MMTF fields as JSON, N, C-alpha, C and O atoms, coordinates in Angstrom:
{
  "mmtfVersion": "1.0.0",
  "mmtfProducer": "UNKNOWN",
  "numBonds": 239,
  "numAtoms": 240,
  "numGroups": 60,
  "numChains": 1,
  "numModels": 1,
  "chainsPerModel": [1],
  "groupsPerChain": [60],
  "chainIdList": ["A"],
  "bondAtomList": [4, 2, 8, 6, 12, 10, 16, 14, 20, 18, 24, 22, 28, 26, 32, 30, 36, 34, 40, 38, 44, 42, 48, 46, 52, 50, 56, 54, 60, 58, 64, 62, 68, 66, 72, 70, 76, 74, 80, 78, 84, 82, 88, 86, 92, 90, 96, 94, 100, 98, 104, 102, 108, 106, 112, 110, 116, 114, 120, 118, 124, 122, 128, 126, 132, 130, 136, 134, 140, 138, 144, 142, 148, 146, 152, 150, 156, 154, 160, 158, 164, 162, 168, 166, 172, 170, 176, 174, 180, 178, 184, 182, 188, 186, 192, 190, 196, 194, 200, 198, 204, 202, 208, 206, 212, 210, 216, 214, 220, 218, 224, 222, 228, 226, 232, 230, 236, 234],
  "bondOrderList": [1, 1, 1, 1, 1, 1, 1, 1, 1, 1, 1, 1, 1, 1, 1, 1, 1, 1, 1, 1, 1, 1, 1, 1, 1, 1, 1, 1, 1, 1, 1, 1, 1, 1, 1, 1, 1, 1, 1, 1, 1, 1, 1, 1, 1, 1, 1, 1, 1, 1, 1, 1, 1, 1, 1, 1, 1, 1, 1],
  "groupList": [{"groupName": "MET", "atomNameList": ["N", "CA", "C", "O"], "elementList": ["N", "C", "C", "O"], "formalChargeList": [0, 0, 0, 0], "bondAtomList": [1, 0, 2, 1, 3, 2], "bondOrderList": [1, 1, 2], "singleLetterCode": "M", "chemCompType": "L-PEPTIDE LINKING"}, {"groupName": "ALA", "atomNameList": ["N", "CA", "C", "O"], "elementList": ["N", "C", "C", "O"], "formalChargeList": [0, 0, 0, 0], "bondAtomList": [1, 0, 2, 1, 3, 2], "bondOrderList": [1, 1, 2], "singleLetterCode": "A", "chemCompType": "L-PEPTIDE LINKING"}, {"groupName": "ASN", "atomNameList": ["N", "CA", "C", "O"], "elementList": ["N", "C", "C", "O"], "formalChargeList": [0, 0, 0, 0], "bondAtomList": [1, 0, 2, 1, 3, 2], "bondOrderList": [1, 1, 2], "singleLetterCode": "N", "chemCompType": "L-PEPTIDE LINKING"}, {"groupName": "PRO", "atomNameList": ["N", "CA", "C", "O"], "elementList": ["N", "C", "C", "O"], "formalChargeList": [0, 0, 0, 0], "bondAtomList": [1, 0, 2, 1, 3, 2], "bondOrderList": [1, 1, 2], "singleLetterCode": "P", "chemCompType": "L-PEPTIDE LINKING"}, {"groupName": "LEU", "atomNameList": ["N", "CA", "C", "O"], "elementList": ["N", "C", "C", "O"], "formalChargeList": [0, 0, 0, 0], "bondAtomList": [1, 0, 2, 1, 3, 2], "bondOrderList": [1, 1, 2], "singleLetterCode": "L", "chemCompType": "L-PEPTIDE LINKING"}, {"groupName": "GLN", "atomNameList": ["N", "CA", "C", "O"], "elementList": ["N", "C", "C", "O"], "formalChargeList": [0, 0, 0, 0], "bondAtomList": [1, 0, 2, 1, 3, 2], "bondOrderList": [1, 1, 2], "singleLetterCode": "Q", "chemCompType": "L-PEPTIDE LINKING"}, {"groupName": "PHE", "atomNameList": ["N", "CA", "C", "O"], "elementList": ["N", "C", "C", "O"], "formalChargeList": [0, 0, 0, 0], "bondAtomList": [1, 0, 2, 1, 3, 2], "bondOrderList": [1, 1, 2], "singleLetterCode": "F", "chemCompType": "L-PEPTIDE LINKING"}, {"groupName": "SER", "atomNameList": ["N", "CA", "C", "O"], "elementList": ["N", "C", "C", "O"], "formalChargeList": [0, 0, 0, 0], "bondAtomList": [1, 0, 2, 1, 3, 2], "bondOrderList": [1, 1, 2], "singleLetterCode": "S", "chemCompType": "L-PEPTIDE LINKING"}, {"groupName": "VAL", "atomNameList": ["N", "CA", "C", "O"], "elementList": ["N", "C", "C", "O"], "formalChargeList": [0, 0, 0, 0], "bondAtomList": [1, 0, 2, 1, 3, 2], "bondOrderList": [1, 1, 2], "singleLetterCode": "V", "chemCompType": "L-PEPTIDE LINKING"}, {"groupName": "ARG", "atomNameList": ["N", "CA", "C", "O"], "elementList": ["N", "C", "C", "O"], "formalChargeList": [0, 0, 0, 0], "bondAtomList": [1, 0, 2, 1, 3, 2], "bondOrderList": [1, 1, 2], "singleLetterCode": "R", "chemCompType": "L-PEPTIDE LINKING"}, {"groupName": "GLU", "atomNameList": ["N", "CA", "C", "O"], "elementList": ["N", "C", "C", "O"], "formalChargeList": [0, 0, 0, 0], "bondAtomList": [1, 0, 2, 1, 3, 2], "bondOrderList": [1, 1, 2], "singleLetterCode": "E", "chemCompType": "L-PEPTIDE LINKING"}, {"groupName": "GLY", "atomNameList": ["N", "CA", "C", "O"], "elementList": ["N", "C", "C", "O"], "formalChargeList": [0, 0, 0, 0], "bondAtomList": [1, 0, 2, 1, 3, 2], "bondOrderList": [1, 1, 2], "singleLetterCode": "G", "chemCompType": "PEPTIDE LINKING"}, {"groupName": "LYS", "atomNameList": ["N", "CA", "C", "O"], "elementList": ["N", "C", "C", "O"], "formalChargeList": [0, 0, 0, 0], "bondAtomList": [1, 0, 2, 1, 3, 2], "bondOrderList": [1, 1, 2], "singleLetterCode": "K", "chemCompType": "L-PEPTIDE LINKING"}, {"groupName": "ILE", "atomNameList": ["N", "CA", "C", "O"], "elementList": ["N", "C", "C", "O"], "formalChargeList": [0, 0, 0, 0], "bondAtomList": [1, 0, 2, 1, 3, 2], "bondOrderList": [1, 1, 2], "singleLetterCode": "I", "chemCompType": "L-PEPTIDE LINKING"}, {"groupName": "TRP", "atomNameList": ["N", "CA", "C", "O"], "elementList": ["N", "C", "C", "O"], "formalChargeList": [0, 0, 0, 0], "bondAtomList": [1, 0, 2, 1, 3, 2], "bondOrderList": [1, 1, 2], "singleLetterCode": "W", "chemCompType": "L-PEPTIDE LINKING"}, {"groupName": "THR", "atomNameList": ["N", "CA", "C", "O"], "elementList": ["N", "C", "C", "O"], "formalChargeList": [0, 0, 0, 0], "bondAtomList": [1, 0, 2, 1, 3, 2], "bondOrderList": [1, 1, 2], "singleLetterCode": "T", "chemCompType": "L-PEPTIDE LINKING"}, {"groupName": "ASP", "atomNameList": ["N", "CA", "C", "O"], "elementList": ["N", "C", "C", "O"], "formalChargeList": [0, 0, 0, 0], "bondAtomList": [1, 0, 2, 1, 3, 2], "bondOrderList": [1, 1, 2], "singleLetterCode": "D", "chemCompType": "L-PEPTIDE LINKING"}],
  "groupTypeList": [0, 1, 2, 3, 4, 5, 6, 4, 7, 5, 8, 9, 7, 10, 8, 11, 12, 13, 7, 14, 3, 15, 9, 9, 10, 8, 4, 4, 15, 15, 11, 0, 8, 6, 8, 0, 1, 1, 4, 15, 1, 4, 6, 6, 7, 4, 8, 16, 14, 8, 13, 9, 6, 11, 8, 1, 5, 13, 13, 11],
  "groupIdList": [1, 2, 3, 4, 5, 6, 7, 8, 9, 10, 11, 12, 13, 14, 15, 16, 17, 18, 19, 20, 21, 22, 23, 24, 25, 26, 27, 28, 29, 30, 31, 32, 33, 34, 35, 36, 37, 38, 39, 40, 41, 42, 43, 44, 45, 46, 47, 48, 49, 50, 51, 52, 53, 54, 55, 56, 57, 58, 59, 60],
  "secStructList": [7, 7, 7, 2, 2, 2, 2, 2, 2, 2, 6, 6, 6, 6, 4, 4, 4, 7, 7, 7, 7, 7, 2, 2, 2, 2, 2, 2, 2, 2, 2, 2, 2, 2, 2, 2, 2, 2, 2, 6, 6, 6, 2, 2, 2, 2, 2, 2, 2, 2, 2, 2, 2, 2, 2, 2, 2, 2, 2, 7],
  "xCoordList": [111.026, 110.221, 110.363, 111.367, 108.964, 109.323, 109.534, 109.641, 109.715, 109.947, 109.305, 108.12, 109.783, 108.36, 107.618, 106.471, 108.079, 107.791, 107.072, 106.563, 107.057, 106.367, 105.436, 104.369, 105.788, 104.452, 103.334, 102.139, 103.667, 102.798, 101.828, 100.865, 102.619, 101.975, 100.64, 99.5, 100.995, 99.7, 98.748, 97.711, 99.005, 97.719, 97.391, 96.755, 97.363, 97.317, 96.799, 95.868, 96.502, 96.463, 94.857, 93.715, 95.231, 93.508, 92.882, 91.699, 93.587, 92.344, 91.111, 89.893, 91.963, 90.828, 90.385, 90.242, 89.824, 88.816, 88.02, 87.028, 88.236, 86.885, 85.442, 85.521, 84.664, 82.473, 82.727, 83.093, 82.445, 83.147, 80.969, 80.446, 80.47, 78.87, 78.62, 79.174, 77.021, 77.4, 76.494, 75.858, 76.615, 75.938, 74.406, 74.1, 73.805, 71.906, 72.567, 72.602, 73.095, 73.398, 73.591, 72.685, 74.68, 75.059, 73.992, 73.711, 73.681, 72.353, 70.808, 69.971, 70.871, 69.752, 70.251, 69.577, 71.575, 71.716, 71.69, 70.807, 72.786, 72.263, 71.469, 71.639, 70.148, 68.74, 68.518, 68.49, 68.405, 68.17, 68.285, 67.314, 70.418, 70.844, 69.802, 68.824, 69.768, 68.916, 67.655, 67.486, 66.742, 65.467, 65.779, 65.297, 67.004, 66.881, 67.312, 66.997, 67.838, 68.224, 67.057, 66.923, 66.282, 65.09, 64.697, 64.54, 64.366, 63.254, 63.589, 62.922, 65.281, 65.404, 66.076, 67.224, 65.665, 65.703, 64.517, 64.517, 62.891, 61.726, 61.682, 61.42, 61.989, 61.746, 62.227, 61.461, 63.797, 64.352, 63.711, 63.669, 63.258, 62.514, 61.479, 61.475, 60.47, 58.897, 59.361, 58.703, 60.412, 60.714, 60.867, 60.329, 61.936, 62.385, 60.99, 61.115, 60.47, 58.842, 57.966, 57.429, 58.059, 57.552, 58.095, 57.494, 59.215, 59.515, 59.846, 59.953, 60.037, 60.079, 58.382, 58.191, 57.46, 56.219, 55.445, 54.246, 56.551, 56.185, 56.906, 56.327, 57.897, 58.454, 58.146, 58.316, 57.598, 56.508, 55.445, 55.606, 54.649, 53.457, 53.924, 53.162, 54.817, 55.671, 55.7, 55.143, 57.116, 57.292, 56.201, 55.909, 55.607, 54.089, 53.911, 52.856],
  "yCoordList": [107.625, 108.985, 109.739, 109.948, 110.374, 110.953, 111.959, 112.473, 112.824, 114.423, 115.014, 114.806, 116.323, 116.945, 117.638, 118.02, 117.806, 118.44, 117.328, 117.646, 116.267, 115.429, 114.892, 114.421, 114.923, 114.766, 116.336, 116.142, 117.248, 118.111, 118.502, 119.263, 117.501, 117.33, 116.569, 117.029, 115.344, 114.18, 114.742, 114.582, 115.985, 116.702, 117.736, 118.501, 118.186, 118.795, 117.896, 118.02, 116.627, 115.893, 115.437, 115.372, 115.247, 114.591, 115.965, 116.202, 116.69, 118.074, 117.972, 117.916, 117.969, 117.987, 117.274, 117.479, 115.785, 114.664, 115.162, 114.47, 116.253, 116.565, 116.259, 116.115, 116.145, 116.995, 117.845, 117.443, 119.402, 119.741, 120.494, 120.639, 120.731, 121.194, 122.907, 123.978, 122.229, 123.588, 124.7, 124.28, 126.059, 126.683, 126.426, 126.535, 126.182, 125.493, 124.458, 124.659, 123.311, 122.157, 122.461, 122.171, 122.984, 123.929, 124.896, 124.902, 125.361, 126.159, 124.815, 124.753, 124.082, 123.194, 122.202, 121.912, 121.781, 121.202, 121.913, 121.795, 122.761, 124.275, 123.952, 123.381, 124.559, 124.6, 123.171, 123.116, 122.386, 120.642, 120.703, 120.715, 120.804, 120.581, 121.654, 121.084, 123.254, 123.139, 123.079, 123.611, 122.42, 122.286, 121.445, 121.797, 119.789, 118.851, 119.403, 118.856, 120.198, 120.838, 121.42, 121.678, 121.668, 122.532, 121.699, 121.969, 120.187, 119.146, 118.753, 118.774, 118.164, 117.515, 118.462, 118.117, 119.717, 120.201, 120.754, 121.846, 120.295, 120.674, 119.059, 118.947, 117.788, 117.085, 116.456, 115.819, 116.74, 116.953, 117.451, 116.836, 118.806, 120.134, 119.004, 118.398, 118.784, 118.362, 116.687, 116.601, 115.416, 114.534, 114.957, 114.412, 116.345, 116.435, 117.41, 117.772, 117.527, 118.377, 117.355, 117.525, 116.014, 115.39, 114.176, 113.564, 114.32, 113.443, 114.116, 113.448, 115.943, 116.799, 116.776, 117.016, 116.563, 116.898, 115.258, 115.101, 114.069, 112.502, 112.918, 113.428, 112.855, 113.08, 114.051, 114.032, 115.212, 116.664, 115.38, 114.962, 115.119, 114.08, 113.242, 113.106, 112.784, 111.401, 111.755, 111.338, 113.196, 113.365, 114.159, 114.131, 114.961, 115.483, 117.226, 117.681],
  "zCoordList": [113.482, 113.96, 113.072, 112.392, 113.008, 111.613, 111.802, 112.916, 110.071, 109.679, 109.996, 109.738, 110.896, 111.005, 109.942, 110.176, 108.976, 107.607, 106.697, 105.622, 107.082, 106.487, 107.45, 107.056, 108.879, 109.383, 109.186, 108.96, 109.257, 109.056, 107.796, 107.704, 106.703, 105.291, 105.922, 105.849, 106.543, 106.823, 107.015, 106.372, 108.5, 109.279, 108.178, 108.904, 107.25, 105.931, 105.652, 106.447, 104.929, 104.086, 105.002, 104.545, 106.058, 107.015, 107.247, 107.002, 107.644, 108.083, 106.805, 106.973, 105.346, 104.172, 103.631, 102.426, 104.339, 104.261, 105.52, 105.748, 106.431, 107.093, 106.749, 105.529, 106.947, 106.779, 107.923, 109.028, 107.489, 108.551, 107.871, 106.766, 109.397, 109.285, 108.958, 109.208, 108.003, 108.044, 109.188, 110.155, 108.834, 109.332, 109.926, 111.114, 109.198, 109.482, 110.498, 111.712, 109.859, 110.888, 112.556, 113.337, 112.95, 113.934, 114.605, 115.804, 114.045, 115.2, 115.265, 116.164, 114.24, 114.518, 115.786, 116.774, 115.489, 116.866, 118.048, 118.897, 118.129, 119.058, 119.969, 121.046, 119.207, 119.551, 119.957, 121.187, 119.586, 120.108, 121.164, 121.921, 121.86, 123.184, 123.818, 124.301, 123.95, 124.283, 124.977, 126.074, 124.335, 124.122, 125.476, 126.553, 125.283, 125.625, 126.995, 128.052, 126.934, 128.966, 129.287, 130.483, 128.653, 129.378, 130.103, 131.294, 129.509, 129.362, 130.518, 131.553, 130.234, 131.71, 132.498, 132.776, 133.015, 134.215, 134.142, 134.712, 133.409, 133.859, 134.604, 135.802, 133.674, 134.695, 136.091, 136.815, 136.443, 137.104, 138.69, 139.756, 138.318, 139.217, 139.59, 140.661, 138.384, 138.717, 139.716, 140.753, 139.462, 140.182, 141.62, 142.584, 141.642, 143.035, 143.933, 145.103, 143.582, 143.668, 144.611, 145.705, 143.57, 143.967, 145.498, 146.381, 145.168, 146.116, 147.559, 148.587, 147.481, 148.503, 149.008, 150.2, 148.347, 148.982, 149.241, 149.474, 149.119, 149.98, 150.919, 151.878, 150.924, 152.783, 153.394, 154.613, 152.766, 153.183, 154.135, 155.281, 153.37, 153.919, 155.021, 155.978, 155.028, 155.436, 157.186, 158.201, 156.655, 158.487, 159.227, 160.423, 158.097, 158.718, 158.971, 159.412]
}
């Protein structure tokens, strides 16, 4: 079992090694996530429409 003060010292040392993203990188990747989510929603909406149309043609 490690000493709590030694543990906190090690945590502080490890946090200092983290490479934090810049504001520009965060905004860019967030934008990419929104674009990909919109494209995915569009794709699945199109697939849903095609399947619904096909089933409607078969059923009548």
